[in-house]
Structure formats: C-alpha cells, structure tokens
VOGU-3710 file (C-alpha; in Angstrom, 3 decimals, decimal comma):
1> mkqasmhvas> 0,000/0,000/0,000  1,236/3,464/-0,908  1,587/6,509/1,316  0,414/10,017/0,486  -0,085/13,357/2,208  -3,767/14,274/1,997  -5,757/17,361/3,006  -8,167/16,773/5,887  -10,995/18,316/3,853  -10,557/15,610/1,200
11> ltldelnprh> -11,174/12,782/3,692  -14,601/11,293/4,388  -15,515/9,487/7,610  -16,519/5,862/7,255  -20,290/5,467/7,510  -19,690/1,753/8,189  -17,296/2,447/11,058  -17,347/-0,559/13,451  -17,506/1,901/16,354  -21,072/2,818/15,307
21> ahptsslees> -23,942/0,588/16,409  -25,686/1,458/13,130  -24,431/2,848/9,804  -24,485/6,622/9,476  -25,611/8,612/6,451  -23,688/11,919/6,614  -20,558/13,572/7,970  -22,530/15,309/10,727  -24,188/12,045/11,762  -20,818/10,229/11,814
31> iaailekdtd> -19,299/12,961/14,004  -22,324/12,921/16,324  -22,004/9,133/16,706  -18,303/9,412/17,581  -18,979/12,168/20,119  -21,918/10,316/21,632  -19,712/7,316/22,398  -17,305/9,378/24,539  -17,348/13,148/24,301  -14,668/13,711/26,965
41> kilrlarsia> -12,149/11,496/25,157  -12,637/13,374/21,882  -12,169/16,701/23,674  -8,963/15,416/25,250  -7,819/14,177/21,850  -8,552/17,617/20,385  -6,420/19,303/23,046  -3,599/16,858/22,435  -3,693/17,386/18,661  -3,805/21,160/19,121
51> erglnpteli> -0,747/21,042/21,386  1,365/18,325/19,760  -0,145/17,429/16,411  -1,057/13,911/15,320  0,830/10,887/16,595  3,353/10,253/13,773  3,644/6,566/14,693  0,017/5,879/13,742  -0,965/6,618/10,149  -4,456/7,107/8,761
61> vvmpdgdlni> -5,700/4,381/6,385  -7,955/5,518/3,536  -9,696/3,838/0,602  -10,465/5,779/-2,598  -14,066/5,292/-3,693  -14,933/7,374/-6,735  -14,514/11,007/-5,710  -14,279/10,091/-2,024  -11,377/9,102/0,217  -13,017/6,997/2,927
71> vlegnrriat> -11,183/6,749/6,251  -10,948/3,083/7,229  -8,601/3,599/10,189  -8,354/6,842/12,143  -11,964/8,067/12,105  -11,693/9,526/15,626  -8,585/11,508/14,704  -10,008/12,808/11,422  -13,343/13,652/13,042  -11,444/15,595/15,701
81> lkllhkpgla> -9,420/17,473/13,071  -12,595/18,357/11,189  -14,131/19,668/14,417  -11,047/21,776/15,114  -11,157/23,252/11,623  -14,938/23,663/11,644  -16,436/23,586/15,183  -19,905/24,096/13,678  -19,888/20,381/12,800  -20,458/19,574/16,485
91> pnaqlqrkfa> -24,089/18,623/17,202  -24,808/21,357/19,789  -23,785/24,904/20,670  -21,966/23,908/23,868  -19,645/21,514/22,053  -19,183/23,992/19,234  -17,887/26,548/21,749  -15,556/24,004/23,350  -13,960/22,942/20,062  -13,704/26,579/18,955
101> aiaakaeapr> -11,873/27,432/22,200  -9,405/24,589/21,696  -8,865/25,519/18,046  -8,112/29,132/19,013  -5,062/28,078/21,034  -3,119/26,494/18,165  -3,460/25,701/14,478  -4,393/22,066/13,924  -2,765/20,157/11,025  -4,524/20,546/7,692
111> rvqciiaesr> -2,719/17,681/5,968  -2,156/14,150/7,249  0,009/11,277/6,108  -2,171/8,406/4,882  -1,823/4,797/3,820  -3,930/4,157/0,708  -5,681/0,786/0,536  -7,252/-0,502/-2,655  -10,153/-2,111/-0,774  -11,542/-2,817/2,663
121> qqaapwiklr> -10,314/-6,386/2,311  -6,740/-5,233/1,765  -6,783/-3,033/4,863  -8,750/-5,406/7,105  -5,874/-7,597/8,436  -3,869/-4,569/9,526  -6,822/-2,795/11,116  -7,714/-5,981/12,976  -4,187/-6,196/14,394  -4,442/-2,571/15,472
131> htgenkgvgv> -7,596/-3,113/17,525  -7,609/-6,718/18,751  -4,706/-6,917/21,159  -1,436/-8,834/21,090  -2,622/-11,683/18,815  0,127/-13,966/20,175  2,821/-11,370/19,487  1,745/-10,378/15,974  -0,222/-7,348/17,178  0,706/-4,533/19,554
141> vkwdsaevsr> 2,381/-5,944/22,678  1,905/-3,561/25,590  4,741/-2,739/27,985  4,558/-4,025/31,520  5,013/-1,633/34,447  8,796/-2,134/34,613  9,181/-1,398/30,896  7,059/1,734/31,209  9,205/2,870/34,125  12,470/2,298/32,234
151> fsgrsnstek> 11,178/4,180/29,210  9,959/7,102/31,293  13,235/7,405/33,100  15,190/7,277/29,855  13,067/9,651/27,808  11,972/12,354/30,236  15,195/14,347/30,186  15,372/14,286/26,398  11,748/15,324/26,062  12,329/18,152/28,517
161> arllteamna> 15,333/19,179/26,451  13,190/19,322/23,315  10,586/21,371/25,174  13,304/23,801/26,301  14,435/24,268/22,683  10,855/25,183/21,762  10,838/27,738/24,572  14,179/29,146/23,397  12,816/29,605/19,870  9,895/31,570/21,306
171> wfvddvdlia> 11,783/33,574/23,927  14,740/34,668/21,805  13,389/34,634/18,268  15,373/37,749/17,287  18,769/36,378/18,368  19,875/34,654/15,173  23,114/33,272/16,615  21,385/31,780/19,636  18,608/30,261/17,548  21,272/28,719/15,291
181> dvaavrenri> 22,946/27,140/18,333  19,561/25,903/19,578  18,936/24,250/16,206  22,385/22,599/16,284  21,803/21,245/19,793  18,339/19,957/18,917  19,694/18,243/15,807  22,913/16,738/17,183  23,272/17,219/20,970  19,765/16,865/22,390
191> tnlgrmigdp> 20,753/14,075/24,794  23,634/16,208/26,110  21,191/19,037/26,817  18,913/16,481/28,473  21,780/15,341/30,682  22,418/18,928/31,770  18,843/19,915/32,575  18,181/16,494/34,063  20,409/17,628/36,919  18,186/19,382/39,522
201> dirkrlgisf> 21,044/21,655/40,622  21,536/22,849/37,042  17,815/23,527/36,669  17,669/25,360/39,992  20,586/27,653/39,159  19,402/28,315/35,598  16,007/29,177/37,018  13,976/26,705/34,979  11,692/23,837/35,868  9,153/21,685/34,055
211> dgdsvisefp> 5,490/21,021/34,656  4,034/18,570/32,164  4,388/20,220/28,768  5,394/23,587/30,215  8,702/25,273/31,000  8,636/27,422/34,135  11,079/30,336/34,229  12,050/31,819/37,600  13,883/34,836/36,155  12,970/37,456/33,550
221> kermhrilsr> 14,014/36,205/30,123  16,467/39,076/29,657  18,274/37,910/32,830  18,402/34,332/31,535  19,546/35,270/28,047  23,260/35,388/28,854  23,555/32,008/30,571  21,271/30,235/28,121  23,252/31,660/25,203  26,437/30,390/26,851
231> lfhdlagsys> 24,974/26,957/27,565  23,649/26,372/24,036  26,822/27,773/22,443  28,948/25,392/24,527  26,751/22,370/23,803  26,607/23,196/20,082  30,390/23,507/20,029  33,124/21,825/22,027  31,244/20,513/25,047  30,962/16,785/24,440
241> vdkiktkdqr> 29,219/14,326/26,720  32,561/13,438/28,341  32,697/16,929/29,881  29,253/16,791/31,529  28,857/13,090/32,300  29,329/13,233/36,070  27,758/15,342/38,799  31,143/16,882/39,616  31,679/17,882/35,981  28,301/19,619/35,845
251> tnylqkveed> 29,020/21,380/39,151  32,347/22,555/37,730  30,519/23,888/34,693  28,277/26,003/36,926  31,343/27,426/38,642  32,932/28,183/35,282  29,918/30,166/34,061  29,170/31,846/37,403  29,449/35,344/35,954  26,819/34,538/33,307
261> lprladrlea> 24,233/33,216/35,754  21,288/35,413/36,749  21,398/36,935/40,220  19,154/35,303/42,775  17,812/38,737/43,663  16,353/39,008/40,154  13,889/36,160/40,652  10,342/36,890/39,550  7,648/37,210/42,185  5,417/35,065/39,997
271> perfstanaa> 7,274/32,584/37,737  6,283/32,507/34,085  5,145/29,490/32,111  5,915/28,623/28,495  3,805/26,012/26,739  3,642/25,064/23,055  -0,097/25,686/23,350  0,464/29,292/24,437  -0,195/32,202/22,123  2,872/32,253/19,873
281> gsaepveade> 4,941/30,946/22,803  4,115/33,856/25,095  4,823/33,510/28,796  2,029/33,449/31,333  2,345/34,014/35,101  2,032/30,857/37,175  -0,733/31,231/39,703  -0,079/29,915/43,194  -3,540/28,411/43,491  -5,479/28,447/40,264
291> asepktpkpp> -8,575/26,968/41,890  -8,804/29,661/44,559  -8,803/32,689/42,267  -11,367/33,647/39,607  -9,949/33,004/36,189  -9,467/36,020/33,970  -9,880/35,691/30,207  -6,626/35,086/28,342  -5,655/37,648/25,736  -6,442/36,630/22,151
301> rrrrpdfekr> -3,789/34,553/20,448  -1,293/36,730/18,601  -1,175/35,690/14,995  2,175/35,570/13,276  2,727/38,058/10,462  1,973/36,666/7,030  5,631/36,611/6,007  6,288/33,942/8,607  3,628/31,594/7,250  4,805/31,060/3,672
311> lfqsvslnnv> 8,141/30,806/1,946  9,574/34,160/0,755  6,106/35,631/1,255  7,331/39,249/1,429  9,483/38,961/-1,722  8,454/39,885/-5,282  10,513/39,072/-8,382  9,598/40,967/-11,555  12,710/40,709/-13,724  13,761/37,078/-13,613
321> sirtsevfqe> 13,032/34,709/-16,485  9,562/33,212/-16,938  10,571/29,742/-15,750  12,307/31,128/-12,662  9,255/33,257/-11,919  6,948/30,237/-12,199  9,051/28,150/-9,811  9,300/31,079/-7,409  5,541/31,716/-7,399  4,831/28,037/-6,754
331> akrlsidemp> 7,356/28,001/-3,898  5,695/31,048/-2,339  2,493/29,069/-1,928  4,208/26,596/0,403  3,097/26,765/4,024  6,179/26,423/6,217  4,178/24,894/9,078  2,333/22,351/6,942  5,217/21,371/4,618  8,531/22,116/6,365
341> niaaimvrvv> 10,483/19,461/4,438  9,434/20,692/0,994  9,826/24,315/2,087  13,368/23,626/3,317  14,322/21,997/0,025  12,744/24,824/-1,958  14,748/27,473/-0,106  17,863/25,953/-1,627  16,275/25,457/-5,045  14,886/28,990/-5,304
351> vdivvldaah> 18,105/30,674/-4,186  20,141/28,607/-6,635  17,967/29,145/-9,715  17,568/32,893/-9,082  21,333/33,271/-8,738  21,920/31,186/-11,887  19,259/33,144/-13,763  20,919/36,443/-12,831  24,365/35,119/-13,739  23,062/34,121/-17,160
361> qlswgrgqgd> 21,202/37,373/-17,828  24,016/39,623/-16,597  26,908/37,505/-17,912  28,716/36,976/-14,651  31,746/34,995/-15,690  33,353/33,876/-12,463  32,637/32,188/-9,150  30,077/29,765/-10,557  31,663/26,479/-9,496  29,447/25,533/-6,547
371> lksrigaalh> 26,484/26,953/-4,664  28,654/28,804/-2,159  30,592/30,453/-4,988  27,424/31,274/-6,917  25,783/32,932/-3,922  29,057/34,679/-3,088  29,309/36,073/-6,615  25,742/37,394/-6,379  26,408/38,988/-3,007  29,534/40,722/-4,342
381> qvdpakdnpa> 27,463/42,082/-7,234  24,635/43,505/-5,110  26,622/44,405/-1,977  30,287/44,928/-2,938  31,061/46,903/0,238  29,377/44,291/2,468  27,579/47,065/4,323  23,923/46,341/3,554  22,370/45,274/6,907  19,547/43,444/5,114
391> lkdawrfsqk> 22,132/41,068/3,600  24,082/40,431/6,791  22,561/36,997/7,386  22,859/35,979/3,714  26,601/36,739/3,869  27,008/34,879/7,142  24,891/31,843/6,323  26,364/31,306/2,856  30,016/32,309/3,200  30,980/31,266/6,740
401> degalvlktl> 31,456/27,745/8,072  30,170/28,154/11,608  26,806/27,874/13,292  23,859/25,642/12,434  22,319/27,501/9,503  25,351/27,702/7,248  25,188/26,600/3,628  25,738/22,937/4,441  22,347/22,977/6,162  20,683/23,662/2,810
411> hqfvhnwqss> 22,583/20,728/1,309  21,537/18,461/4,192  17,878/19,289/3,634  18,232/17,776/0,144  20,796/15,015/0,561  20,723/13,888/4,211  17,784/11,608/4,978  18,434/11,974/8,719  17,980/15,752/8,608  14,562/16,984/9,742
421> pltsevrkls> 14,245/20,764/9,373  12,589/22,793/12,091  10,037/25,354/10,966  12,087/27,987/12,825  15,119/27,075/10,705  13,169/27,356/7,456  11,838/30,775/8,476  15,316/32,019/9,358  16,682/30,879/6,005  13,750/32,339/4,092
431> laygplltqi> 14,142/35,668/5,884  17,912/35,624/5,373  17,885/34,957/1,630  14,708/36,899/0,784  16,514/40,290/0,722  19,207/38,792/-1,523  16,574/37,668/-4,049  15,047/41,157/-4,000  18,428/42,823/-4,537  19,263/40,472/-7,411
441> deliekkkr> 15,932/41,217/-9,100  16,505/44,956/-8,757  20,021/44,600/-10,168  18,674/42,774/-13,215  16,200/45,609/-13,783  18,937/48,227/-13,359  21,380/46,513/-15,729  18,703/46,073/-18,391  17,906/49,793/-18,601
//
C-alpha cells in the first residue's frame, strides 16, 4: 500500500465504522455518533492534537471510492481534526464553543500522512491487528510496568530538552546566533542538553523547571539570556558528553559560568510558564492556586505576520526569467508549518535558480563552481562593500562555516535523509535569503535599462 499526504478536507468518515452501532448517512451524523460514544475522550484528543499534532507513529488508512477518500482507520482523529477546523460540525452549541476554544489556542494540522488501501479487504488484516490486542505477538504488545518505568526514566530528560528548545525559539526569536545554536543542539546534541537539565542543581541555578508540557522560568528572560546563550553555544560547540557526564563535571561547569548566571535577587515574584499551546509561545504568570482565584480571560492569540507563514512571502521578483518566476511563485504558496520538508528543500532550489538566472542574464563569468561560490558572486554584485544590513545573514549563512544555519544545512535538507528541518530554521533561512533575491531582481532591472 502506498503513502500520500492528503488534506483533511478531502477525507470522508466511514459510515460503516465498526464503532457505530448502526451505519451513518452523513458527515454530521458520523461525528455525532463518535462524540456520543465518549465526548470527553474526543475533547482530550482535540487538546492533544492542538498542542502536539497527530501521533506520527500511527498513520491514517484511507480507501479511494470514486470522488471520495473513505477513512478506514483513524476516524476519531479525522473527526477531531474536522471539528477543530470547523467547530460548527459539532451537534450542539456547547460543544461547538468548546472545540472553537481549543482551536483558538493552536493551528491544527490541515494535511495528514495516509496509507492508501485498494479495498476494505486489503486493509482489514492490519486494522484488525491494530484493535484486537497482542494476537500472540503479531499485534501490539503492551509494555509491563517495569518497561514503562524504564522508558519514562530514559526519555523524560530528552523530552524536557526538546521542550526547552521550543521555549528558546519563542523567547529569543530575534537572536539569530542563539537560535542557530539551539537548532544545532536539537539536531545533534539533544541528549547532552537532556543530561544537563536532568540535573536538579543545574535547573535550579538556571532558574527553569518543568510542569508537564510547560517550562517554568524563575527569572525574567532578559536575565536568563546570557547564561542560556552560553549553555547552548557550549553544547553546540566543544562541550561533548565526556565533559558533563558526572555530577562533579556539571558542578564545575556552573562554577565556570558563574558570571553569566542570573542573580538570585532578580527572581520573579510570579514565575512565568511557556507552553507550546500558548499564544505564539508567550509567557504566562504561574498562579499559586489556580482553583482559589477567579480566572481572567486570556488575551487573544497573537497571529504571526503573514511573512512567517509562507516561503519568501514578502518577496516579489519581476525581472527574472519566466521559468524562474513560475518556480518562485509556486514556492511562495508553500506553508512552512504544513510542509517544512518541501519548504526547506525549496529554499535551496529557489536561491540557486535565481542566482543562476541572474548570472546568465548579466553575464557573470566567475565564481560559478558551486552553490557557495554562486551565492558569493551574487552577493559581491549587489553588496560589494558588504555594508547592507539586510544582507548580513545571507553573507554569514552562505560564506561562513560556523553555526547551524550555514550553507551545508541547505545541502543536508536535500541530501541527508536523517535531517529533519525545524520550521524555525526554514523561516530564518527564508528571511535571510529573501533580501538577496530582491536585490538580485533589482540589479537585473537596473542593468537592463
């Protein structure tokens, strides 16, 4: 069976779903039947999807039937996604308000990865294994309590480390160097970061703690910026696991960076909480007793500017060749959040073809051997004095060999199957090279006059 990425709107719930006591006859009736069986579970599923997305280890199974794509496996998940995208599908006003409130906190996925079955018969053996227990070892074998405990102990620190990187991307979005180090640590040194923050003394002195899916900060972010920059720079660079393996080594590290640590007197009266479900990663005060105080309405979720949603969205090219323009316009329709892998690849493709197009039109005769040389030649043409602040990141990312977002990152997005781009990385690259594309287009216009 083949796999394909499919839009949620193109999927139809199964009216013969075994979860229903009787067949249903419409989307609304199918959703009502799923909610009737256990409303609270679907609401919890909706919150989970809004916060984390779909479980990538469990794919949706669909069967094409004429113009329809019938969901054979995953009806609860797809029904929940449809409710998040269109709360009016819920059977009553109370549920509509609840799903609308959940949807307002985060943008639910609009595309899902699906397995395509030719028929119900083809999918049936696999769906049966999914829902009928161990089947003598052929199906899903659940962990016993000891196995659960070992997994939890092994994974918690790493998961906390990943959560901290998400907080860093939200807290210090304008610090390009720090965000580059965060990306490098997340990609290659995440277990080392987990080892560091798994140490309670490290967490206490950094002023961070964890509560479920939240990071709690004890200091103002500006007071934490210096030590966190130092920590991520060290972990992204020379600090290998051998230097932080023992408790004594981690204590020595704290002593070494003493001058970068926040002062204890700077602690916040009310610690702040970061959660991936927060509005654009904003921090919220942690209440001492949430049950004892009347809850005040949260401010509306701050929407990201349009240029952050799509590739090169703020860039216009009017003087490149027709083919280059077509590729560029198609790339601009890519949603970075929904298609980060394709968007990452297209950053490299777009930059390369625009540079090649300009070199051909303007007869640049040197520095065309590799991508680094081609971009370098373009930069020298549009910014010979290297003093244009808008091109600072393009110079640094393409011509220097340090940090996490250098040119080799673009190559890895195409050639390294182990490389999984972060949406924050794609945005940084798009924002870095966008001004270069604009300057090249203006140079073509100027030279043609």
